[in-house]
Structures are given as C-alpha cells and as structure tokens.
N, C-alpha and C positions, 0 to 999 in steps of 0.2 A: 484476286491476289492469291490465291492458291496457286493457281496456273502459273504463277512466276516463280514463286516460292519453292515448291515443291521440284522442279528440273534443278535449280539452284543445291537445295539441300541434297539431292543425291549426285551431282557434281561433286560437291564438298567431301562427300562421303568416301566418293572414289577415289577422289585426290588424297584421302587420308591412308586409302589400303594400298594404293600405289605408293605412298611415301613410306610406309612402315615395310613394303616388300622390298623396295630399293635399299632400304638401312639394313635389313637383316641379311639381303645378298651381298651387299659391302661388307658385312661384319665378317660374313663366311669367308670371304675371297681375304680378308685381312689375316682372320685366324690361321688360313690353310698358308700364307705367305711367312707368318710369324712363326708357324711350327716346322716348316721347311728350314728357316732360318735357326731357330732355337732348338731342333730335334736334338735329342742326345739319350743313349742306350744305357748311359753309365759313365765309368771312368774312361773314356776315350783319351788317348794320349794327345798332347797338345798340338803334334806336328800333323796335320792332315795331311795323308797320302791320297793323291788323285789319280795318280797312272801305276798300273800293274809294272811287274819288275819286267824288263824287255824280253819279248818274245812270248809273254805270257797275256792271259786276261783273268778277270775274277770270275769265280762260280757265281752263278746265280740260283735264286730259289723260285718258287711258284709263284709265289707273291710278286716279285720283281718282274719275271715272266710275264704275267697276266696285267700289271700295272703299265708296264712299255708297251705292251700290246695294245691296250686300249688308247694310249695316246698316239700311236701310231697310225691306228685304224680312224681316231679322229682328225688326225692330219690330212690322211687320205681321203678323206670324205669331204674334208674342207678346202681342197685344192680346187683352184678354179679349173675349168673346162679346158680352155686353152691358155698356151703359154704366155705371159705377158699380163694375161687380165688380172685385175685387182682381186681381192676377196670381198664378198659381199658383207653388208652389216650383221645380216642374220646369220650367216657363216661363220664369222668372226665371234659373234656373242656365243653361236653354239660351241665352238672349239675352245675358247676361254673357258667356258664352263667343263667341259668334257676334260680338260687338261687339271683343272683345278680338283674336281672330283677323283682323276686318276693319282694325282699326286698326293692328295689326303689318303687314298687308299695304300700308298706306297709307303707313308709315313708310319701309318697305323699297323701295316704287317712287315715291315723291315726286318728281319731277322739275318742279317749279313754280317760278316767278320768285319772287325774294326776298320782295315784298310779299304775293302769293299765298300763301306757303309760310307766312308768320307769320299770315295769317287763317286757314289750315287747321291750325294748331297750336292755335289758341284753339279750334276746334271739336273736336279731337282730345281736348282737355283736357278739355272739358265731356262727351263722350262717355263718355270712361274715367270720370270722376267718375260717372257716370250707371249705369255699368253696376256700379261697385263698390257703390254703395248699393243695388245689386238682391239682392245677397248678405244683406242686414239685413230680415227681415220688416218691421219697424218703418220702415224707410227706402225700401221698395221704390216705394211711390207716387210720393216725391220723386223717387226715381231716374229710374223712367220718365218723369216729365214734364221731367226735364233732358235727356233722349235726344232727347224729341219736340220739345222747344224749341231744341237742336242742330239736329234734322233740318229743322225750320222756318226756320232762318236760313241754313241752306245755300243753296239756291236764291236768297236775297238777297243773298249774298255770292261766288258762282260764276255764272257763265253755264252754265247746265245745261239744255240745251233738252228734255231727256226728263222732267223733273220738272214736277210742277203744285202752285202753293200750295195748303195746305190739306189736305193727303194724310191727316192725323191728326183731321178734324173729328170723326169719332165717338168720338175719346177724350174729347170734352169735353161 
C-alpha cells in the first residue's frame, strides 16, 4: 500500500507547490500592470501630454535609459532567427517576464518631468499589454508587434542618443 500512497503524496505536494508558485506569479503580473496604470508621482495635471513639442523630444534620465535598454535587449533576444517564424512558448514566457521586470524597474525609478512622465506611461501601457498578449499563443504575434511598435516610438518621443531607429527591421 505504501508503494502506491507515497508517489501519490509526492505528486499532490508538487501540484500544491506549482499552484502556489503560479498564484504568486499571477499576482506579480497583476500588480505590475496595476502599478503602470495607476502610477502617480503627485499632483499631475489632468491632461496627459503624450507628445513632445513639434521638433523636440523629451529628455531622459539614467533609469529610463536602463529600463528601456533592458526591454530592447529582451525583445532582440526573443526574436525568431528566421523572418516569419513564430516566437516559441519558452521565448514568449521569458520575454513577458523580462518586460514585466523592466517595467516594474521603470515605475519604481521614474523621475521625469510631468509631461515626459505622461509620455512614458503611454509606452508602459503598450509594453505591458504586448507582454500580456505573449501568454496566449493565438495573440503572441500581435503582442510582439505591439512591443516592437512601442520600442520604435521610444526614440521618437525621448532624446535617446544611444538608440538608432529601425532596430527591429528584421521582424518585418
């Protein structure tokens, strides 16, 4: 009898561990998304300005450069080797985790002026929605495209001297 109960008990214990870990991971994703949506530095004006003045770009700080570079590198690592090839399950999960971590870093370390902060919030929302779509196989390509579009918008909105436009040309 012991030979049957012991493996069953171990299986139940492992299932419980996986369930707890999954619940924890889900709560982290939800809290990161909520923080990005509700992020507030104080008395912002009601009008969210997402575009810099014509011909200008918002200044950046080291935290913004670091967080966006982390996201850029994660996307580059995750792109399939051949054009048109779908992103795999493991690569999608890794990318989603990396984007959520970098977004959390940006939220925690954001020290931009009000108008630039509003522009960053728009990018963060798109990045988190793209990352969320990576968890569903049928939405994965749209999620990846949303990430790419947000990354392409970043150097258009912010004066990032280290980035070059068109870094994702091989995706198309």
